[in-house]
PDB file of N, CA, C and O in Angstrom:
ATOM      1  N   GLY A   1       0.807  -1.187   0.000  1.00  0.00           N
ATOM      2  CA  GLY A   1       0.000   0.000   0.000  1.00  0.00           C
ATOM      3  C   GLY A   1       0.846   1.245   0.000  1.00  0.00           C
ATOM      4  O   GLY A   1       2.074   1.168   0.035  1.00  0.00           O
ATOM      5  N   CYS A   2       0.211   2.374  -0.039  1.00  0.00           N
ATOM      6  CA  CYS A   2       0.901   3.648  -0.118  1.00  0.00           C
ATOM      7  C   CYS A   2       0.413   4.566   0.993  1.00  0.00           C
ATOM      8  O   CYS A   2      -0.791   4.711   1.205  1.00  0.00           O
ATOM      9  N   ASP A   3       1.340   5.175   1.690  1.00  0.00           N
ATOM     10  CA  ASP A   3       0.996   6.148   2.711  1.00  0.00           C
ATOM     11  C   ASP A   3       1.725   7.436   2.374  1.00  0.00           C
ATOM     12  O   ASP A   3       2.878   7.618   2.763  1.00  0.00           O
ATOM     13  N   MET A   4       1.050   8.346   1.639  1.00  0.00           N
ATOM     14  CA  MET A   4       1.706   9.567   1.192  1.00  0.00           C
ATOM     15  C   MET A   4       2.072  10.490   2.351  1.00  0.00           C
ATOM     16  O   MET A   4       2.989  11.300   2.222  1.00  0.00           O
ATOM     17  N   GLY A   5       1.385  10.383   3.459  1.00  0.00           N
ATOM     18  CA  GLY A   5       1.684  11.254   4.583  1.00  0.00           C
ATOM     19  C   GLY A   5       2.678  10.658   5.540  1.00  0.00           C
ATOM     20  O   GLY A   5       3.189  11.367   6.408  1.00  0.00           O
ATOM     21  N   GLY A   6       2.972   9.389   5.418  1.00  0.00           N
ATOM     22  CA  GLY A   6       3.858   8.728   6.371  1.00  0.00           C
ATOM     23  C   GLY A   6       5.164   8.318   5.761  1.00  0.00           C
ATOM     24  O   GLY A   6       5.682   8.979   4.861  1.00  0.00           O
ATOM     25  N   MET A   7       5.696   7.225   6.251  1.00  0.00           N
ATOM     26  CA  MET A   7       7.021   6.812   5.840  1.00  0.00           C
ATOM     27  C   MET A   7       7.021   5.633   4.890  1.00  0.00           C
ATOM     28  O   MET A   7       8.094   5.197   4.473  1.00  0.00           O
ATOM     29  N   SER A   8       5.875   5.101   4.530  1.00  0.00           N
ATOM     30  CA  SER A   8       5.902   3.885   3.735  1.00  0.00           C
ATOM     31  C   SER A   8       5.327   4.101   2.345  1.00  0.00           C
ATOM     32  O   SER A   8       4.423   4.911   2.142  1.00  0.00           O
ATOM     33  N   PHE A   9       5.873   3.356   1.395  1.00  0.00           N
ATOM     34  CA  PHE A   9       5.368   3.334   0.035  1.00  0.00           C
ATOM     35  C   PHE A   9       5.572   1.913  -0.429  1.00  0.00           C
ATOM     36  O   PHE A   9       6.695   1.512  -0.736  1.00  0.00           O
ATOM     37  N   GLY A  10       4.503   1.150  -0.483  1.00  0.00           N
ATOM     38  CA  GLY A  10       4.624  -0.263  -0.813  1.00  0.00           C
ATOM     39  C   GLY A  10       5.238  -1.012   0.346  1.00  0.00           C
ATOM     40  O   GLY A  10       4.835  -0.839   1.496  1.00  0.00           O
ATOM     41  N   ALA A  11       6.224  -1.852   0.035  1.00  0.00           N
ATOM     42  CA  ALA A  11       6.853  -2.673   1.066  1.00  0.00           C
ATOM     43  C   ALA A  11       8.073  -2.008   1.682  1.00  0.00           C
ATOM     44  O   ALA A  11       8.782  -2.633   2.471  1.00  0.00           O
ATOM     45  N   CYS A  12       8.325  -0.768   1.343  1.00  0.00           N
ATOM     46  CA  CYS A  12       9.548  -0.089   1.786  1.00  0.00           C
ATOM     47  C   CYS A  12       9.361   0.617   3.118  1.00  0.00           C
ATOM     48  O   CYS A  12       9.728   1.784   3.250  1.00  0.00           O
ATOM     49  N   THR A  13       8.808  -0.054   4.091  1.00  0.00           N
ATOM     50  CA  THR A  13       8.554   0.583   5.377  1.00  0.00           C
ATOM     51  C   THR A  13       9.821   0.788   6.174  1.00  0.00           C
ATOM     52  O   THR A  13       9.818   1.548   7.143  1.00  0.00           O
ATOM     53  N   ASP A  14      10.919   0.126   5.791  1.00  0.00           N
ATOM     54  CA  ASP A  14      12.158   0.270   6.549  1.00  0.00           C
ATOM     55  C   ASP A  14      13.059   1.372   5.985  1.00  0.00           C
ATOM     56  O   ASP A  14      14.151   1.589   6.510  1.00  0.00           O
ATOM     57  N   ILE A  15      12.634   2.068   4.934  1.00  0.00           N
ATOM     58  CA  ILE A  15      13.439   3.140   4.350  1.00  0.00           C
ATOM     59  C   ILE A  15      12.996   4.459   4.955  1.00  0.00           C
ATOM     60  O   ILE A  15      11.814   4.794   4.877  1.00  0.00           O
ATOM     61  N   PRO A  16      13.900   5.219   5.554  1.00  0.00           N
ATOM     62  CA  PRO A  16      13.508   6.507   6.123  1.00  0.00           C
ATOM     63  C   PRO A  16      13.098   7.489   5.029  1.00  0.00           C
ATOM     64  O   PRO A  16      13.570   7.375   3.898  1.00  0.00           O
ATOM     65  N   PRO A  17      12.233   8.445   5.339  1.00  0.00           N
ATOM     66  CA  PRO A  17      11.692   9.326   4.319  1.00  0.00           C
ATOM     67  C   PRO A  17      12.709  10.225   3.638  1.00  0.00           C
ATOM     68  O   PRO A  17      12.447  10.676   2.523  1.00  0.00           O
ATOM     69  N   ASN A  18      13.856  10.511   4.246  1.00  0.00           N
ATOM     70  CA  ASN A  18      14.835  11.398   3.630  1.00  0.00           C
ATOM     71  C   ASN A  18      15.900  10.653   2.841  1.00  0.00           C
ATOM     72  O   ASN A  18      16.828  11.274   2.323  1.00  0.00           O
ATOM     73  N   ASN A  19      15.785   9.352   2.740  1.00  0.00           N
ATOM     74  CA  ASN A  19      16.745   8.554   2.002  1.00  0.00           C
ATOM     75  C   ASN A  19      16.519   8.749   0.504  1.00  0.00           C
ATOM     76  O   ASN A  19      15.376   8.776   0.049  1.00  0.00           O
ATOM     77  N   GLU A  20      17.608   8.887  -0.268  1.00  0.00           N
ATOM     78  CA  GLU A  20      17.501   9.103  -1.714  1.00  0.00           C
ATOM     79  C   GLU A  20      16.855   7.910  -2.424  1.00  0.00           C
ATOM     80  O   GLU A  20      16.304   8.076  -3.512  1.00  0.00           O
ATOM     81  N   CYS A  21      16.911   6.724  -1.838  1.00  0.00           N
ATOM     82  CA  CYS A  21      16.339   5.539  -2.473  1.00  0.00           C
ATOM     83  C   CYS A  21      14.857   5.376  -2.167  1.00  0.00           C
ATOM     84  O   CYS A  21      14.236   4.409  -2.609  1.00  0.00           O
ATOM     85  N   ASN A  22      14.298   6.289  -1.433  1.00  0.00           N
ATOM     86  CA  ASN A  22      12.908   6.182  -1.010  1.00  0.00           C
ATOM     87  C   ASN A  22      11.970   6.452  -2.190  1.00  0.00           C
ATOM     88  O   ASN A  22      11.997   7.549  -2.748  1.00  0.00           O
ATOM     89  N   PRO A  23      11.145   5.478  -2.581  1.00  0.00           N
ATOM     90  CA  PRO A  23      10.200   5.683  -3.677  1.00  0.00           C
ATOM     91  C   PRO A  23       9.206   6.802  -3.395  1.00  0.00           C
ATOM     92  O   PRO A  23       8.751   7.467  -4.326  1.00  0.00           O
ATOM     93  N   LEU A  24       8.862   7.022  -2.131  1.00  0.00           N
ATOM     94  CA  LEU A  24       7.930   8.091  -1.785  1.00  0.00           C
ATOM     95  C   LEU A  24       8.522   9.443  -2.163  1.00  0.00           C
ATOM     96  O   LEU A  24       7.827  10.283  -2.734  1.00  0.00           O
ATOM     97  N   LYS A  25       9.782   9.659  -1.855  1.00  0.00           N
ATOM     98  CA  LYS A  25      10.435  10.922  -2.184  1.00  0.00           C
ATOM     99  C   LYS A  25      10.488  11.116  -3.699  1.00  0.00           C
ATOM    100  O   LYS A  25      10.255  12.219  -4.194  1.00  0.00           O
ATOM    101  N   ALA A  26      10.793  10.050  -4.431  1.00  0.00           N
ATOM    102  CA  ALA A  26      10.835  10.136  -5.890  1.00  0.00           C
ATOM    103  C   ALA A  26       9.453  10.464  -6.451  1.00  0.00           C
ATOM    104  O   ALA A  26       9.338  11.258  -7.385  1.00  0.00           O
ATOM    105  N   THR A  27       8.411   9.864  -5.894  1.00  0.00           N
ATOM    106  CA  THR A  27       7.040  10.126  -6.344  1.00  0.00           C
ATOM    107  C   THR A  27       6.651  11.567  -6.062  1.00  0.00           C
ATOM    108  O   THR A  27       6.068  12.233  -6.918  1.00  0.00           O
ATOM    109  N   ILE A  28       6.966  12.050  -4.880  1.00  0.00           N
ATOM    110  CA  ILE A  28       6.641  13.427  -4.520  1.00  0.00           C
ATOM    111  C   ILE A  28       7.382  14.404  -5.435  1.00  0.00           C
ATOM    112  O   ILE A  28       6.802  15.398  -5.872  1.00  0.00           O
ATOM    113  N   ASN A  29       8.651  14.133  -5.728  1.00  0.00           N
ATOM    114  CA  ASN A  29       9.407  15.001  -6.635  1.00  0.00           C
ATOM    115  C   ASN A  29       8.792  15.004  -8.029  1.00  0.00           C
ATOM    116  O   ASN A  29       8.728  16.045  -8.681  1.00  0.00           O
ATOM    117  N   HIS A  30       8.339  13.837  -8.483  1.00  0.00           N
ATOM    118  CA  HIS A  30       7.691  13.720  -9.788  1.00  0.00           C
ATOM    119  C   HIS A  30       6.406  14.548  -9.820  1.00  0.00           C
ATOM    120  O   HIS A  30       6.157  15.269 -10.786  1.00  0.00           O
ATOM    121  N   VAL A  31       5.603  14.451  -8.785  1.00  0.00           N
ATOM    122  CA  VAL A  31       4.354  15.214  -8.705  1.00  0.00           C
ATOM    123  C   VAL A  31       4.650  16.710  -8.657  1.00  0.00           C
ATOM    124  O   VAL A  31       3.950  17.500  -9.290  1.00  0.00           O
ATOM    125  N   ARG A  32       5.672  17.099  -7.919  1.00  0.00           N
ATOM    126  CA  ARG A  32       6.031  18.522  -7.835  1.00  0.00           C
ATOM    127  C   ARG A  32       6.437  19.076  -9.190  1.00  0.00           C
ATOM    128  O   ARG A  32       6.093  20.211  -9.519  1.00  0.00           O
ATOM    129  N   LYS A  33       7.173  18.283  -9.995  1.00  0.00           N
ATOM    130  CA  LYS A  33       7.567  18.734 -11.330  1.00  0.00           C
ATOM    131  C   LYS A  33       6.331  18.965 -12.199  1.00  0.00           C
ATOM    132  O   LYS A  33       6.234  19.979 -12.891  1.00  0.00           O
ATOM    133  N   PHE A  34       5.388  18.022 -12.161  1.00  0.00           N
ATOM    134  CA  PHE A  34       4.156  18.190 -12.930  1.00  0.00           C
ATOM    135  C   PHE A  34       3.376  19.404 -12.444  1.00  0.00           C
ATOM    136  O   PHE A  34       2.814  20.148 -13.248  1.00  0.00           O
ATOM    137  N   HIS A  35       3.340  19.601 -11.151  1.00  0.00           N
ATOM    138  CA  HIS A  35       2.626  20.746 -10.582  1.00  0.00           C
ATOM    139  C   HIS A  35       3.242  22.045 -11.073  1.00  0.00           C
ATOM    140  O   HIS A  35       2.525  22.992 -11.397  1.00  0.00           O
ATOM    141  N   TRP A  36       4.575  22.096 -11.131  1.00  0.00           N
ATOM    142  CA  TRP A  36       5.257  23.297 -11.589  1.00  0.00           C
ATOM    143  C   TRP A  36       4.948  23.576 -13.057  1.00  0.00           C
ATOM    144  O   TRP A  36       4.762  24.729 -13.447  1.00  0.00           O
ATOM    145  N   VAL A  37       4.892  22.510 -13.877  1.00  0.00           N
ATOM    146  CA  VAL A  37       4.650  22.673 -15.312  1.00  0.00           C
ATOM    147  C   VAL A  37       3.181  22.964 -15.598  1.00  0.00           C
ATOM    148  O   VAL A  37       2.869  23.866 -16.377  1.00  0.00           O
ATOM    149  N   LEU A  38       2.290  22.221 -14.986  1.00  0.00           N
ATOM    150  CA  LEU A  38       0.873  22.303 -15.321  1.00  0.00           C
ATOM    151  C   LEU A  38       0.089  23.284 -14.467  1.00  0.00           C
ATOM    152  O   LEU A  38      -1.003  23.698 -14.856  1.00  0.00           O
ATOM    153  N   GLY A  39       0.608  23.656 -13.337  1.00  0.00           N
ATOM    154  CA  GLY A  39      -0.137  24.516 -12.423  1.00  0.00           C
ATOM    155  C   GLY A  39      -0.860  23.659 -11.406  1.00  0.00           C
ATOM    156  O   GLY A  39      -0.929  22.437 -11.532  1.00  0.00           O
ATOM    157  N   GLY A  40      -1.393  24.318 -10.406  1.00  0.00           N
ATOM    158  CA  GLY A  40      -2.010  23.590  -9.301  1.00  0.00           C
ATOM    159  C   GLY A  40      -3.321  22.922  -9.644  1.00  0.00           C
ATOM    160  O   GLY A  40      -3.490  21.721  -9.429  1.00  0.00           O
ATOM    161  N   VAL A  41      -4.243  23.692 -10.174  1.00  0.00           N
ATOM    162  CA  VAL A  41      -5.582  23.167 -10.432  1.00  0.00           C
ATOM    163  C   VAL A  41      -6.058  23.710 -11.772  1.00  0.00           C
ATOM    164  O   VAL A  41      -5.928  24.903 -12.047  1.00  0.00           O
ATOM    165  N   ILE A  42      -6.594  22.855 -12.582  1.00  0.00           N
ATOM    166  CA  ILE A  42      -7.138  23.276 -13.864  1.00  0.00           C
ATOM    167  C   ILE A  42      -8.606  23.652 -13.666  1.00  0.00           C
ATOM    168  O   ILE A  42      -9.340  22.955 -12.965  1.00  0.00           O
ATOM    169  N   ASP A  43      -9.028  24.751 -14.282  1.00  0.00           N
ATOM    170  CA  ASP A  43     -10.419  25.160 -14.107  1.00  0.00           C
ATOM    171  C   ASP A  43     -11.340  24.284 -14.960  1.00  0.00           C
ATOM    172  O   ASP A  43     -10.878  23.582 -15.860  1.00  0.00           O
ATOM    173  N   ALA A  44     -12.617  24.328 -14.680  1.00  0.00           N
ATOM    174  CA  ALA A  44     -13.584  23.432 -15.317  1.00  0.00           C
ATOM    175  C   ALA A  44     -13.621  23.601 -16.828  1.00  0.00           C
ATOM    176  O   ALA A  44     -13.690  22.611 -17.557  1.00  0.00           O
ATOM    177  N   HIS A  45     -13.577  24.837 -17.308  1.00  0.00           N
ATOM    178  CA  HIS A  45     -13.641  25.051 -18.751  1.00  0.00           C
ATOM    179  C   HIS A  45     -12.397  24.509 -19.450  1.00  0.00           C
ATOM    180  O   HIS A  45     -12.494  23.882 -20.505  1.00  0.00           O
ATOM    181  N   ALA A  46     -11.235  24.752 -18.861  1.00  0.00           N
ATOM    182  CA  ALA A  46      -9.997  24.233 -19.440  1.00  0.00           C
ATOM    183  C   ALA A  46     -10.007  22.699 -19.439  1.00  0.00           C
ATOM    184  O   ALA A  46      -9.552  22.076 -20.398  1.00  0.00           O
ATOM    185  N   ALA A  47     -10.521  22.098 -18.374  1.00  0.00           N
ATOM    186  CA  ALA A  47     -10.618  20.637 -18.318  1.00  0.00           C
ATOM    187  C   ALA A  47     -11.543  20.116 -19.420  1.00  0.00           C
ATOM    188  O   ALA A  47     -11.253  19.104 -20.058  1.00  0.00           O
ATOM    189  N   TYR A  48     -12.654  20.817 -19.637  1.00  0.00           N
ATOM    190  CA  TYR A  48     -13.577  20.435 -20.712  1.00  0.00           C
ATOM    191  C   TYR A  48     -12.875  20.506 -22.069  1.00  0.00           C
ATOM    192  O   TYR A  48     -13.024  19.604 -22.894  1.00  0.00           O
ATOM    193  N   LEU A  49     -12.110  21.579 -22.302  1.00  0.00           N
ATOM    194  CA  LEU A  49     -11.418  21.731 -23.573  1.00  0.00           C
ATOM    195  C   LEU A  49     -10.366  20.641 -23.775  1.00  0.00           C
ATOM    196  O   LEU A  49     -10.203  20.131 -24.883  1.00  0.00           O
ATOM    197  N   VAL A  50      -9.653  20.285 -22.707  1.00  0.00           N
ATOM    198  CA  VAL A  50      -8.657  19.217 -22.801  1.00  0.00           C
ATOM    199  C   VAL A  50      -9.338  17.897 -23.144  1.00  0.00           C
ATOM    200  O   VAL A  50      -8.886  17.177 -24.034  1.00  0.00           O
ATOM    201  N   LEU A  51     -10.420  17.579 -22.444  1.00  0.00           N
ATOM    202  CA  LEU A  51     -11.123  16.321 -22.716  1.00  0.00           C
ATOM    203  C   LEU A  51     -11.699  16.299 -24.126  1.00  0.00           C
ATOM    204  O   LEU A  51     -11.642  15.275 -24.806  1.00  0.00           O
ATOM    205  N   ARG A  52     -12.248  17.416 -24.564  1.00  0.00           N
ATOM    206  CA  ARG A  52     -12.803  17.494 -25.910  1.00  0.00           C
ATOM    207  C   ARG A  52     -11.706  17.271 -26.946  1.00  0.00           C
ATOM    208  O   ARG A  52     -11.909  16.557 -27.928  1.00  0.00           O
ATOM    209  N   GLY A  53     -10.554  17.879 -26.726  1.00  0.00           N
ATOM    210  CA  GLY A  53      -9.441  17.708 -27.648  1.00  0.00           C
ATOM    211  C   GLY A  53      -8.900  16.294 -27.661  1.00  0.00           C
ATOM    212  O   GLY A  53      -8.481  15.796 -28.705  1.00  0.00           O
ATOM    213  N   MET A  54      -8.906  15.644 -26.508  1.00  0.00           N
ATOM    214  CA  MET A  54      -8.404  14.270 -26.431  1.00  0.00           C
ATOM    215  C   MET A  54      -9.282  13.301 -27.212  1.00  0.00           C
ATOM    216  O   MET A  54      -8.798  12.298 -27.737  1.00  0.00           O
ATOM    217  N   LYS A  55     -10.571  13.603 -27.285  1.00  0.00           N
ATOM    218  CA  LYS A  55     -11.496  12.708 -27.999  1.00  0.00           C
ATOM    219  C   LYS A  55     -11.176  12.647 -29.482  1.00  0.00           C
ATOM    220  O   LYS A  55     -11.398  11.612 -30.112  1.00  0.00           O
ATOM    221  N   THR A  56     -10.659  13.729 -30.059  1.00  0.00           N
ATOM    222  CA  THR A  56     -10.400  13.763 -31.496  1.00  0.00           C
ATOM    223  C   THR A  56      -8.913  13.723 -31.833  1.00  0.00           C
ATOM    224  O   THR A  56      -8.546  13.821 -33.004  1.00  0.00           O
ATOM    225  N   LEU A  57      -8.058  13.584 -30.835  1.00  0.00           N
ATOM    226  CA  LEU A  57      -6.616  13.622 -31.059  1.00  0.00           C
ATOM    227  C   LEU A  57      -6.157  12.553 -32.047  1.00  0.00           C
ATOM    228  O   LEU A  57      -5.397  12.853 -32.967  1.00  0.00           O
ATOM    229  N   GLU A  58      -6.599  11.332 -31.873  1.00  0.00           N
ATOM    230  CA  GLU A  58      -6.167  10.242 -32.747  1.00  0.00           C
ATOM    231  C   GLU A  58      -6.532  10.534 -34.203  1.00  0.00           C
ATOM    232  O   GLU A  58      -5.708  10.346 -35.097  1.00  0.00           O
ATOM    233  N   LEU A  59      -7.755  10.989 -34.443  1.00  0.00           N
ATOM    234  CA  LEU A  59      -8.206  11.297 -35.793  1.00  0.00           C
ATOM    235  C   LEU A  59      -7.395  12.454 -36.387  1.00  0.00           C
ATOM    236  O   LEU A  59      -6.995  12.400 -37.549  1.00  0.00           O
ATOM    237  N   ARG A  60      -7.155  13.497 -35.591  1.00  0.00           N
ATOM    238  CA  ARG A  60      -6.408  14.655 -36.091  1.00  0.00           C
ATOM    239  C   ARG A  60      -4.973  14.283 -36.441  1.00  0.00           C
ATOM    240  O   ARG A  60      -4.454  14.733 -37.462  1.00  0.00           O
ATOM    241  N   VAL A  61      -4.328  13.476 -35.618  1.00  0.00           N
ATOM    242  CA  VAL A  61      -2.944  13.074 -35.900  1.00  0.00           C
ATOM    243  C   VAL A  61      -2.899  12.193 -37.137  1.00  0.00           C
ATOM    244  O   VAL A  61      -1.997  12.336 -37.963  1.00  0.00           O
ATOM    245  N   LYS A  62      -3.855  11.286 -37.279  1.00  0.00           N
ATOM    246  CA  LYS A  62      -3.904  10.417 -38.469  1.00  0.00           C
ATOM    247  C   LYS A  62      -4.053  11.260 -39.729  1.00  0.00           C
ATOM    248  O   LYS A  62      -3.360  11.028 -40.720  1.00  0.00           O
ATOM    249  N   ARG A  63      -4.946  12.228 -39.695  1.00  0.00           N
ATOM    250  CA  ARG A  63      -5.142  13.083 -40.875  1.00  0.00           C
ATOM    251  C   ARG A  63      -3.917  13.944 -41.162  1.00  0.00           C
ATOM    252  O   ARG A  63      -3.577  14.163 -42.325  1.00  0.00           O
ATOM    253  N   GLN A  64      -3.259  14.429 -40.131  1.00  0.00           N
ATOM    254  CA  GLN A  64      -2.031  15.205 -40.335  1.00  0.00           C
ATOM    255  C   GLN A  64      -0.961  14.339 -40.991  1.00  0.00           C
ATOM    256  O   GLN A  64      -0.260  14.787 -41.898  1.00  0.00           O
ATOM    257  N   ASN A  65      -0.841  13.102 -40.530  1.00  0.00           N
ATOM    258  CA  ASN A  65       0.139  12.185 -41.113  1.00  0.00           C
ATOM    259  C   ASN A  65      -0.193  11.873 -42.561  1.00  0.00           C
ATOM    260  O   ASN A  65       0.696  11.842 -43.412  1.00  0.00           O
ATOM    261  N   ASP A  66      -1.469  11.642 -42.847  1.00  0.00           N
ATOM    262  CA  ASP A  66      -1.893  11.366 -44.222  1.00  0.00           C
ATOM    263  C   ASP A  66      -1.592  12.554 -45.132  1.00  0.00           C
ATOM    264  O   ASP A  66      -1.097  12.375 -46.245  1.00  0.00           O
ATOM    265  N   SER A  67      -1.887  13.753 -44.667  1.00  0.00           N
ATOM    266  CA  SER A  67      -1.625  14.962 -45.462  1.00  0.00           C
ATOM    267  C   SER A  67      -0.127  15.147 -45.696  1.00  0.00           C
ATOM    268  O   SER A  67       0.290  15.489 -46.803  1.00  0.00           O
ATOM    269  N   ALA A  68       0.670  14.926 -44.679  1.00  0.00           N
ATOM    270  CA  ALA A  68       2.126  15.073 -44.816  1.00  0.00           C
ATOM    271  C   ALA A  68       2.679  14.049 -45.805  1.00  0.00           C
ATOM    272  O   ALA A  68       3.573  14.368 -46.589  1.00  0.00           O
ATOM    273  N   LEU A  69       2.160  12.829 -45.776  1.00  0.00           N
ATOM    274  CA  LEU A  69       2.610  11.798 -46.701  1.00  0.00           C
ATOM    275  C   LEU A  69       2.240  12.154 -48.142  1.00  0.00           C
ATOM    276  O   LEU A  69       3.051  11.982 -49.052  1.00  0.00           O
ATOM    277  N   LYS A  70       1.013  12.653 -48.351  1.00  0.00           N
ATOM    278  CA  LYS A  70       0.595  13.075 -49.697  1.00  0.00           C
ATOM    279  C   LYS A  70       1.500  14.179 -50.220  1.00  0.00           C
ATOM    280  O   LYS A  70       1.931  14.143 -51.372  1.00  0.00           O
ATOM    281  N   LEU A  71       1.788  15.164 -49.369  1.00  0.00           N
ATOM    282  CA  LEU A  71       2.648  16.269 -49.769  1.00  0.00           C
ATOM    283  C   LEU A  71       4.051  15.773 -50.093  1.00  0.00           C
ATOM    284  O   LEU A  71       4.641  16.191 -51.090  1.00  0.00           O
ATOM    285  N   ALA A  72       4.585  14.894 -49.271  1.00  0.00           N
ATOM    286  CA  ALA A  72       5.934  14.364 -49.505  1.00  0.00           C
ATOM    287  C   ALA A  72       5.990  13.599 -50.822  1.00  0.00           C
ATOM    288  O   ALA A  72       6.969  13.714 -51.559  1.00  0.00           O
ATOM    289  N   ARG A  73       4.968  12.831 -51.125  1.00  0.00           N
ATOM    290  CA  ARG A  73       4.946  12.077 -52.386  1.00  0.00           C
ATOM    291  C   ARG A  73       4.858  13.013 -53.587  1.00  0.00           C
ATOM    292  O   ARG A  73       5.512  12.786 -54.604  1.00  0.00           O
ATOM    293  N   ARG A  74       4.047  14.068 -53.470  1.00  0.00           N
ATOM    294  CA  ARG A  74       3.946  15.041 -54.571  1.00  0.00           C
ATOM    295  C   ARG A  74       5.276  15.755 -54.792  1.00  0.00           C
ATOM    296  O   ARG A  74       5.720  15.927 -55.927  1.00  0.00           O
ATOM    297  N   LEU A  75       5.904  16.168 -53.693  1.00  0.00           N
ATOM    298  CA  LEU A  75       7.189  16.849 -53.820  1.00  0.00           C
ATOM    299  C   LEU A  75       8.257  15.922 -54.377  1.00  0.00           C
ATOM    300  O   LEU A  75       9.107  16.352 -55.157  1.00  0.00           O
ATOM    301  N   GLU A  76       8.221  14.688 -53.995  1.00  0.00           N
ATOM    302  CA  GLU A  76       9.202  13.704 -54.481  1.00  0.00           C
ATOM    303  C   GLU A  76       9.062  13.494 -55.985  1.00  0.00           C
ATOM    304  O   GLU A  76      10.054  13.289 -56.683  1.00  0.00           O
ATOM    305  N   ALA A  77       7.827  13.546 -56.481  1.00  0.00           N
ATOM    306  CA  ALA A  77       7.574  13.317 -57.904  1.00  0.00           C
ATOM    307  C   ALA A  77       7.699  14.598 -58.741  1.00  0.00           C
ATOM    308  O   ALA A  77       7.686  14.528 -59.970  1.00  0.00           O
ATOM    309  N   HIS A  78       7.819  15.747 -58.104  1.00  0.00           N
ATOM    310  CA  HIS A  78       7.867  17.012 -58.837  1.00  0.00           C
ATOM    311  C   HIS A  78       9.219  17.161 -59.553  1.00  0.00           C
ATOM    312  O   HIS A  78      10.271  16.935 -58.955  1.00  0.00           O
ATOM    313  N   PRO A  79       9.180  17.541 -60.832  1.00  0.00           N
ATOM    314  CA  PRO A  79      10.425  17.614 -61.598  1.00  0.00           C
ATOM    315  C   PRO A  79      11.374  18.736 -61.140  1.00  0.00           C
ATOM    316  O   PRO A  79      12.575  18.645 -61.391  1.00  0.00           O
ATOM    317  N   LYS A  80      10.882  19.765 -60.492  1.00  0.00           N
ATOM    318  CA  LYS A  80      11.738  20.869 -60.061  1.00  0.00           C
ATOM    319  C   LYS A  80      12.320  20.676 -58.661  1.00  0.00           C
ATOM    320  O   LYS A  80      13.043  21.540 -58.163  1.00  0.00           O
ATOM    321  N   ILE A  81      12.010  19.557 -58.035  1.00  0.00           N
ATOM    322  CA  ILE A  81      12.532  19.263 -56.690  1.00  0.00           C
ATOM    323  C   ILE A  81      13.726  18.333 -56.843  1.00  0.00           C
ATOM    324  O   ILE A  81      13.609  17.248 -57.414  1.00  0.00           O
ATOM    325  N   ALA A  82      14.886  18.768 -56.325  1.00  0.00           N
ATOM    326  CA  ALA A  82      16.096  17.945 -56.402  1.00  0.00           C
ATOM    327  C   ALA A  82      16.024  16.843 -55.350  1.00  0.00           C
ATOM    328  O   ALA A  82      15.510  17.035 -54.248  1.00  0.00           O
ATOM    329  N   LYS A  83      16.547  15.704 -55.721  1.00  0.00           N
ATOM    330  CA  LYS A  83      16.550  14.558 -54.792  1.00  0.00           C
ATOM    331  C   LYS A  83      17.876  14.455 -54.100  1.00  0.00           C
ATOM    332  O   LYS A  83      18.078  13.558 -53.281  1.00  0.00           O
TER     333      LYS A  83
END
């Protein structure tokens, strides 16, 4: 189990919290980095926009890749483009 407020994380109950090998310290540092990059709390509208964008991300990336491939093939076949 995990005790974020105490000294244990999984089976590592014998590791003190200030030890560099402590998984709890590594997890907290990881969360702090994300907090610094993303901010503390996302507002409801921003969360809605992120979720909405995630729903179509796969389709948008596929179409971008398809368009880039078409363009690359046209440029490759164009007589004025050096190979």
